[in-house]
LUMFI-947878 format. One record per residue: x, y, z of N, C-alpha, C, O in turn. Coordinates in pm, whole numbers, plus 32768, in hexadecimal, padded with zeros to 4 digits. Atoms other than C-alpha are relative to their C-alpha. Example, Ala and Ser with C-alpha at 12.3 -4.5 7.8 and 13.67 -1.06 7.14 Angstrom:
<nodes>
80597F89800084CE7E3E830C805A8078800080C280768042
7FAE7F897FFA85577F9682CA7FB3806D80497FE680DC805A
</nodes>
This chain:
<nodes>
7FB380E5801160176AF36F167FA27FF97F9C7FC77FC57F33
806E803280905EEE6ADB6E297FFA803E7FA07F9A80277F56
7FB27FB6804F5F9C6BCD6D5180807FAB7FB7809A7FB97F3F
7F848053802D60D56ADD6D267FB07FA9800F7F967FBB7F98
805A807080015FDE69BB6D567FE07FE07F5180027F797F17
80017FC7804C5F786A416C1F805780227F55805380357EDB
7F957F6F809760816AE56B5880647FA17FF480A97FC37F94
7FD6806280116150698A6B867FCF7F757FA17F607F437F8E
80358063803E6199686C6AAB7FCB7F6B80377F887F138001
800C80AA7FCF618E67376B887FF480458094802C80AB80BD
8011801E7F8060F066E16CFB80637F84802B804E7F177FF5
7FAF80647FE961F4660A6D8580287FD180C28084801C80E0
7FF480207FBD6211657F6EDE80AB7FF5801180E17F9C7FD0
7F477FEF7FF263B565C76F3E8027800680827FD6804480C5
7FCA80107FAE649E6580706F808980637FF580E480567FA3
7FC87FB7800B654F66A670D7802D804780987FD7806280EC
80047FB47F5D6603675372277FB080927FF47FBA80DC7F92
804F7F9E7FED6530685A72788035807480848030804E80F9
7FB67FBB7FC965D8698573177F778038808C7F04805F807F
807E7FDE7F8D653A69C474AD802480AC8002807D80F27FD1
80187F557FC564DF6B30753280748038807E8084800180EB
7F967FD97F3B66066C0876447F837FC7805C7F997F8280C0
804E80227F8F64A16BD776E080197F7B805B80337F6E80D2
800180877FD7649C6A4176C880517FEE801F80527FA0807E
7F20803E7FCF662E6A1876F57FCB7FEF80A27FAD7F8A80E0
801F7FCA7F7E65DD6AFA784F7FAD7FA4804F7FC57F9580C7
806680547F8264B86A0178DC80787F85800680D47F5F804F
7F5780977FC8658968C4787F80828037801480BE80327FA9
7FD77FF47FDE668F6948792C7FD17FE6806D7FDB7F7A80A7
803D80257FA065D269987A327FD67F6C806D7FEA7F4F80E4
804A80877FD9651468307A4180AB7F9D801A80CB7F448069
7F918067801A667267AA79D9804A7FF68109804A7FB88173
7FF17FCB7F5366EC683B7B4E7F9D7FDE80787FD37FFC80E2
805B80237FE765B367C27BEF80207F848019804E7F72808A
7FD68079802B65EF66457B79807D8015803F80427FE980A2
7F4E80377FF3678B66397BEC7FCC802A80B77FC07FE9811F
804D7FDA7F6766FF66DE7D237FBF7F5C80467FE07F1C80AA
808880897FAD65F565A27D7880667FAC800280887F7D806F
7FE980927FF366DC64847CD280D08029805A812E7FDA8065
7F9780107FAB680E651A7DA47FC47FF580888012800880E6
803780017F65674D64FE7ED87FF27F4C7FDF801D7EE08008
803480FD801066CA63777E5F80827FC88010808C7F92807E
7F41801B800E6854631E7E2F80287FDD809E80447F7980E1
7F9B7FE97F4B68D063AE7F947FA57FAF80077FBA7F907F92
806E80127F94679862F3802D80307F5B7FF180417F0F8051
7FE08078801267FA61AF7F7280697FFF8018808B7F89800F
7F407FFA7FDE695661D87FBD7FE17FC8806D7FD57F4D8067
8004800D7FA7691861E0811F7FA97F7C80337FC17F3A8098
802B80627FDF681860E2810480607F407FFB80897EDC8035
7F48806E802F691B600C8048805C7FD68062806E7F60807E
7FDC80587F9C69EF601681597FFA7FF180A280397FB380F7
8047808D7F5969425FC7829F7FF97F5E7F8480547F0C7F84
7FB780A57FF868FE5E7281C8809F7FCF801680C77F6A8050
7F898068801D6A6C5E518178804F7FE98096809C7F9280BD
7FEF7FF17F466AAB5E8C82EC7FE97F70806F802B7F3880C6
803D80737FB1699F5D71834F804A7F8A7F9D80727F1C7FC4
7FAE809A80166A425C93825580667FCE7FEB80717F577FCC
7F66802F7FA16BCC5CA982B27FED7F9A805F80417F448041
7FF180517F896B945BD183DA7FC97F8C7FCB7FEC7F207FFA
801A8065804F6AED5AFE82F6807D7F787FC680AD7F0C7FE8
7F93802680546BD85AB681FE807E7FD0803C80C37F7C8001
7F82802F7FDD6D025A9982F87FD27F8E80287FFD7F228001
800B80BC7FEC6C3C598483AF80077F7C7F7D801A7F037F88
80208078801E6C0858E5828B80537FDB7FBB80497F647F9A
7F57802A80156D8E58F381F280277F8A807180667F218068
7FCB80847F906DA8583E833F800B7F8F7FEE806D7F467FE2
8061809C7FFB6CCF571D8330800F7FBE7FB57FF67F477FC6
7FFA803F80616D2C56E581D580A68016802180E67FD07FD2
7F3E803E800A6ED756F582337FD07F73806780017F02806A
802180A07F4B6E4A55E783787FF47F9E7FA4803D7F3C7FAF
8062806180326D76552F827780B07FB17FA380E07F417FAE
7F888037806B6EC5550A816C806D7FF38073809F7F848062
7F84802E7FC66FDF550382747FF07F75805980567F398079
8002801F7FA86F2F541B835580087FD0808C7FF07F6380BF
7F9E7FD07FCE6FD654BB84558003808A801D7FB480C77FD4
7FF27FAB8001703555F684D5808A803580A080B07FFD8106
7F847FBE7FCF715256D485727FD2802280847F80807E807B
7FEA7FE07F71714C56F086FB80947FC6805C80E27F678061
7F6D7FC77F96725E574D87F07FD47FE080897F78801C80C1
8049803D7F70721A56A9893180847F9A804880EC7F718015
7F7D806D7FCF72E555C28A3E7FF97F667FEA7FA17F127FFD
7FE88079800B737854AB89ED80717F89805A80CC7FBB809B
7FAD80437FD97433539F8A6B806B7F857FB680437F297F6F
7F788096806A75A452A789DA80077FD7808C80177FFB8101
7FA380847F9575E9516B8A5A804C7FE97F97803D80137F25
7FC3801A806C76F550CD89CA800C7F6780357FFE7F27809D
803B80A47FD276E84F7E89A680777FB37F4D806E7F8B7ED8
7F89802F806078374F2189078018807B7FBF7FEE80EB7FDC
7FAF7FC7807178F34FAE87EF7F8480A47FC67FA081137F98
805B7F8B804577735072879B7FC3808680B47FB9806C812C
803B7FCD7F9F76E551AA88607F37801E7FA97F08805B7F49
80847FF1802D7565517A88527FBC80A080517FEB80E480AD
802F7F727FBE747C52B588987F977FD680097F717FAF7F9A
809D7FE87FB57315528F89537FBC802980017F867FFC8065
80537FCB7FD172115367893F7F9B801A80567F467FDC8018
804D7FF87FB6710253CC8A777FDE7F2E7FFE7FF87EE78060
8080806680387044527A89FD80527F717FFF802C7F007FE0
7FA58076803F718651AE89F37FEB7FC77F4C7FAB7F647F26
8030801F8091717351978878807B802A800880AB8084804D
7F8D7FED7FF372AF515F88117FEA803F7F927FA17FFF7F47
7FB77F528074730752BA8703806E7FBE7FA680617FB87F2C
7FAD7FEE80517440525386A1805A7F827FF080407F26803D
7F7680767FDD756E51518674808880397FAF808280587F38
7FA27FC0805A76C651D48613807A7FCF8092806D7FC3810C
7F9580107FD3783A51818655802B8084807E802980FD8069
7FF77FAC7FBB7896520C87A6807480627FC580B9802E7F6D
7F817FDE802F79AD5325876480578009806C802F7FE980DC
7F9E804E7FCC7AE4530C87F17FFA805F80AD8042803A8109
80217FC37F627A7D53F989467FDA7F798069800C7F3780C4
8069803C7FD8794B5342896A80487F65803180147F198083
7F9F80C67FC87A7751C8898A80378017805A80407FB1809E
7FFE7FEC7F7B7AED525B8AA27FD9801580807FB2807880BD
808B7FD07F6F7A5751F78BDB80028033808F8069806680BC
7FF07FA07F897A1252818D1A7FD47FF180447F5D7FD9802E
8053802A7F5179C252468EA87F967FE77FC47F957F6F7FAB
8054801F7FF1786952648E3B7FCF7F747FB27F707F337FDE
8035804380407851516A8D32804C7F8D80537FFC7F358074
7FC980687FCF795850758DE07FB47FFF806E7F967F8D804A
801A801D7FB678A650698F137F237FF27FDC7ECD7FD4802E
807E805F803C773850258E1580107F81800B7FCE7F2B8046
7FCE8082801F78024F1D8DA780097F91805980107F20802A
7FD4803A7F9778384E878EE080D37FEC7FE381197F8B8000
7F8D806B8015799C4E6F8E7E8079806D804C80EA8060801C
7FB77FDC7FC07A514F698F797FE27FD880A480317FFC80FB
</nodes>
């Protein structure tokens, strides 16, 4: 090397791709496989933890969505026993707490009087 230095015209610092030896490449491949195995193990652990937290978060997200819907609608859909009372031409529907929940015109079927209705109204 000193011969090359003494016989050259100029010494410069220059950037270039220096080839690796086959032994170095084999070492890189070994290192790469070790790193990939370790990386894969960490990713599997991360996915497992992520799924665990996702499972914990799912019921909370459902509750949040439900509460937001309640707040937005100021009511919720229920199916329970209700009571229909006829008030002239209208059918009035009450809930268990005697709160009027709907008032609508009576249907044709509802306009036909029954014995029970006559007894309640005292017309029989």
